C-alpha positions as CSV (number, residue, x, y, z in Angstrom):
1,M,25.0,18.6,-6.5
2,S,24.8,14.9,-7.0
3,S,22.1,13.2,-9.3
4,A,18.9,12.2,-7.2
5,P,18.6,8.4,-7.2
6,K,15.0,7.8,-9.0
7,I,12.3,5.6,-7.4
8,L,9.5,3.7,-9.1
9,V,6.4,3.3,-6.9
10,F,3.6,1.4,-8.4
11,D,0.3,0.5,-7.4
12,S,-3.1,-0.2,-9.0
13,G,-4.4,3.4,-8.4
14,L,-3.6,5.8,-5.5
15,G,-3.2,3.6,-2.4
16,G,0.0,3.5,-3.1
17,L,0.6,6.8,-2.2
18,T,0.2,6.1,1.8
19,V,3.8,4.3,1.2
20,L,5.2,7.1,-1.1
21,R,4.5,9.8,1.5
22,E,6.7,7.9,4.1
23,V,9.4,7.0,1.2
24,V,9.5,10.8,0.9
25,R,10.0,11.9,4.1
26,A,12.8,9.1,4.1
27,R,14.2,10.0,1.3
28,P,13.8,13.8,0.4
29,D,16.9,13.5,-2.0
30,A,15.4,11.3,-4.7
31,H,13.2,11.6,-7.3
32,Y,9.6,9.9,-7.5
33,V,7.6,8.0,-10.8
34,Y,4.6,7.3,-9.7
35,V,2.3,4.9,-11.3
36,A,-1.0,4.4,-11.0
37,D,-2.6,1.3,-12.8
38,D,-5.8,2.6,-13.1
39,A,-6.6,1.5,-16.7
40,F,-6.8,-2.1,-14.4
41,F,-8.3,-0.9,-11.6
42,P,-9.4,-2.5,-9.1
43,Y,-7.0,-5.5,-9.2
44,G,-9.1,-7.3,-6.9
45,H,-11.9,-7.8,-10.1
46,H,-9.0,-9.8,-12.0
47,S,-7.8,-13.6,-11.7
48,E,-4.4,-14.0,-10.4
49,D,-2.7,-14.9,-13.8
50,E,-4.2,-12.2,-15.3
51,I,-2.5,-9.6,-12.7
52,I,0.6,-11.7,-13.1
53,A,0.4,-11.0,-17.1
54,R,-0.2,-7.6,-16.5
55,V,2.2,-6.7,-14.0
56,V,5.1,-7.9,-15.1
57,P,5.7,-6.9,-18.0
58,L,4.1,-3.4,-17.6
59,V,6.9,-3.0,-14.4
60,G,9.3,-4.3,-17.3
61,E,8.3,-1.6,-19.3
62,L,8.7,1.1,-16.9
63,I,12.0,0.0,-15.8
64,A,13.1,0.3,-19.4
65,H,11.7,3.9,-20.0
66,H,12.7,5.2,-16.2
67,A,16.1,3.2,-15.4
68,P,15.1,3.6,-11.7
69,A,17.5,2.8,-8.7
70,L,14.8,1.0,-6.8
71,V,11.0,0.0,-7.5
72,V,8.6,-0.1,-4.9
73,I,5.3,-2.5,-5.4
74,A,2.8,-0.6,-3.0
75,C,0.1,-2.7,-3.4
76,N,-0.5,-6.1,-1.2
77,T,-2.4,-7.7,-4.1
78,A,0.6,-7.6,-6.6
79,S,3.0,-7.8,-3.8
80,T,1.6,-11.5,-2.7
81,L,1.8,-12.2,-6.4
82,V,4.2,-10.9,-8.6
83,M,7.3,-10.3,-6.5
84,S,9.1,-13.0,-7.2
85,H,8.5,-12.8,-10.7
86,L,9.4,-9.3,-11.0
87,R,13.0,-10.5,-9.0
88,N,13.5,-13.4,-11.5
89,A,13.2,-11.3,-14.6
90,Y,14.8,-8.0,-13.8
91,S,18.0,-6.7,-11.8
92,V,16.5,-3.8,-9.6
93,P,16.1,-4.1,-6.5
94,F,12.0,-4.5,-5.5
95,V,10.2,-4.0,-2.3
96,G,7.4,-5.2,-1.8
97,T,4.1,-4.7,0.4
98,V,2.2,-7.7,2.7
99,P,0.4,-7.5,5.5
100,A,2.0,-6.7,8.7
101,I,1.5,-9.5,10.6
102,K,4.2,-10.0,12.1
103,P,4.3,-6.5,14.0
104,A,0.4,-6.7,15.1
105,C,0.6,-9.8,16.1
106,A,3.8,-9.2,19.0
107,S,1.9,-6.2,19.8
108,S,-1.3,-7.3,20.5
109,R,-2.3,-7.3,24.3
110,T,-5.5,-9.5,23.6
111,K,-4.1,-11.8,21.1
112,R,-7.0,-11.0,18.7
113,V,-5.9,-9.4,15.8
114,S,-7.9,-8.8,12.6
115,V,-6.4,-8.3,8.6
116,L,-8.1,-6.2,6.5
117,G,-7.6,-6.5,2.8
118,T,-9.0,-7.0,-0.1
119,K,-10.6,-10.5,-1.1
120,G,-8.0,-11.6,-3.4
121,T,-4.8,-10.4,-0.4
122,V,-6.3,-12.5,2.6
123,K,-7.3,-15.6,0.2
124,R,-3.7,-15.8,-0.7
125,E,-1.4,-18.8,0.8
126,Y,1.5,-16.0,1.0
127,T,-0.8,-14.5,3.5
128,R,-1.7,-18.0,5.4
129,R,1.9,-18.9,5.8
130,L,2.8,-15.4,7.2
131,I,-0.1,-16.5,9.7
132,D,1.4,-20.0,10.5
133,D,4.9,-18.0,10.7
134,F,3.7,-15.3,12.9
135,A,0.7,-15.5,15.2
136,Q,2.4,-16.0,17.9
137,G,-0.3,-17.3,19.9
138,C,-3.1,-14.7,18.3
139,E,-6.2,-15.7,16.9
140,V,-5.9,-13.7,13.6
141,T,-9.6,-12.8,11.7
142,L,-9.1,-12.7,8.3
143,V,-11.2,-9.9,6.4
144,G,-12.0,-9.3,2.7
145,S,-13.2,-6.6,1.8
146,A,-15.2,-6.1,-1.9
147,E,-15.5,-2.3,-1.6
148,L,-13.3,-0.6,0.4
149,A,-10.4,0.5,-1.8
150,S,-12.8,1.5,-4.4
151,L,-14.2,3.9,-1.7
152,A,-10.8,4.8,-0.6
153,E,-10.2,6.1,-4.1
154,S,-13.3,8.0,-4.8
155,A,-13.0,9.6,-1.4
156,L,-9.8,10.9,-2.6
157,G,-11.0,11.6,-5.8
158,G,-13.1,14.0,-3.9
159,N,-16.5,12.1,-4.3
160,D,-19.2,11.7,-0.9
161,V,-18.4,8.1,0.2
162,R,-21.0,7.4,3.0
163,D,-20.0,6.3,6.2
164,E,-22.5,3.4,6.4
165,D,-20.8,1.8,3.4
166,I,-17.4,2.3,5.3
167,A,-18.5,0.7,8.3
168,A,-20.5,-2.2,6.3
169,E,-17.1,-2.8,5.0
170,L,-14.8,-2.5,8.7
171,A,-17.3,-4.2,10.8
172,P,-16.0,-7.8,10.9
173,C,-12.9,-6.8,12.1
174,F,-14.6,-6.5,15.4
175,V,-14.8,-9.9,17.0
176,G,-15.0,-10.7,20.6
177,D,-16.6,-9.4,23.9
178,D,-15.5,-6.9,26.5
179,A,-12.9,-9.3,28.3
180,V,-11.3,-10.2,25.3
181,R,-11.7,-8.6,21.7
182,T,-10.0,-7.4,18.7
183,D,-6.8,-4.7,19.6
184,T,-5.4,-4.1,16.8
185,I,-6.0,-4.0,12.8
186,V,-3.7,-4.6,9.9
187,L,-4.5,-2.5,7.0
188,A,-3.6,-4.9,4.7
189,C,-4.2,-2.5,1.5
190,T,-2.6,0.7,1.1
191,H,-5.8,2.3,0.3
192,Y,-7.1,1.9,3.6
193,P,-5.2,4.2,5.4
194,L,-6.5,7.0,3.0
195,L,-9.4,6.5,5.6
196,L,-7.8,6.1,8.5
197,D,-8.9,9.1,10.0
198,R,-13.0,7.6,9.1
199,L,-11.9,4.3,10.4
200,T,-11.3,5.5,13.6
201,R,-14.4,7.8,14.0
202,L,-16.1,4.6,12.8
203,A,-14.7,1.7,14.6
204,P,-17.2,0.7,17.3
205,W,-14.0,0.6,20.2
206,P,-10.5,1.7,19.9
207,V,-7.9,-0.3,18.4
208,D,-4.1,-0.1,17.4
209,W,-3.8,0.4,13.2
210,I,-1.0,-1.2,11.9
211,D,0.2,0.6,8.5
212,P,3.4,-1.1,7.0
213,A,5.0,2.0,5.2
214,P,6.8,3.2,7.5
215,A,9.0,0.1,7.7
216,I,8.6,-0.1,3.7
217,A,10.3,3.2,3.9
218,R,12.9,2.2,5.8
219,R,13.9,-0.7,3.9
220,A,13.9,1.6,0.6
221,S,16.2,4.1,2.0
222,E,18.3,1.3,3.4
223,L,18.8,-0.4,-0.5
224,L,19.5,3.2,-1.8
225,G,22.3,3.6,1.1
226,S,23.2,6.4,2.6
227,P,21.2,9.6,1.6
228,G,22.7,12.3,-0.8
229,R,22.0,16.3,-0.7
230,Q,19.0,17.0,-2.5
231,S,19.9,17.9,-5.7
232,D,17.3,19.9,-8.4
233,E,16.2,16.7,-10.1
234,A,14.4,15.8,-7.0
235,G,11.3,15.6,-6.6
236,A,7.9,13.6,-8.3
237,E,6.1,12.9,-11.1
238,M,2.8,11.3,-11.9
239,I,1.8,8.5,-14.3
240,F,-1.6,6.7,-14.8
241,T,-2.0,4.2,-17.3
242,S,-5.5,5.0,-18.2
243,R,-3.4,8.5,-19.7
244,R,-6.1,10.8,-17.7
245,R,-4.3,13.8,-16.5
246,H,-6.5,16.0,-14.6
247,M,-6.3,14.6,-10.3
248,P,-7.5,17.1,-8.0
249,S,-4.9,19.1,-6.5
250,R,-5.9,19.7,-3.0
251,A,-6.5,16.2,-2.3
252,L,-2.7,15.1,-3.6
253,M,-0.7,17.9,-1.6
254,P,-0.2,15.8,1.8
255,F,1.7,12.6,-0.1
256,F,3.8,15.2,-1.7
257,G,5.1,17.9,1.1
258,G,2.7,20.5,-0.3
259,R,4.1,20.7,-3.3
260,V,1.9,19.1,-6.4
261,P,3.9,17.5,-9.2
262,A,3.2,18.4,-12.6
């Protein structure tokens, strides 16, 4: 059998598992190295310069050690800051994660779209440019959550997270009245789909939730080329920059097709 292509998936924590899940579905023939930079989590608590100074050399070390065929930056905060730096510094192909404003605005019927992200992501000039370029007449509400990523990380770790705390972070996304109100919400942080069932239940009215992960998976697959036969080298491994080892296996199983990596 042919050697499995290696894909490095990088995030500040465990939110990138929502991207990994889709990429694995698209390319089961690959071997995955998932890196959670939990020693620096959450990125929203650091300045832009600190994130750039942290991520660019760290990703370089990971590339040197693992020699991936492709790197997926499964983090909106990092992607809106470091993609140009990474592409200038390293020759490996990169796929980033950015707010899915274009498809959200294209599909909105009421022309009321909210972008739910970290405070850092929603204040980026990159995000503002996406709105300028792709709003298509929509009124776009930017909602910067200080706590939702941490709540998602805590919930995945098996801790109790109160509905009230999630609802408080979600509430500013819902604007308008019965006639013209928000009908589409962009999940502009890869952690947020971890809470999608609860977001849907706690929403004051039904909306479409836009998760960029399937599009990221399609782009990653395109860059790798035609899939080969699954080899014995396909699979996944996880690395935590804090060097912690224990993770609740039941929480991780859905992201690895029922197979928990070592």
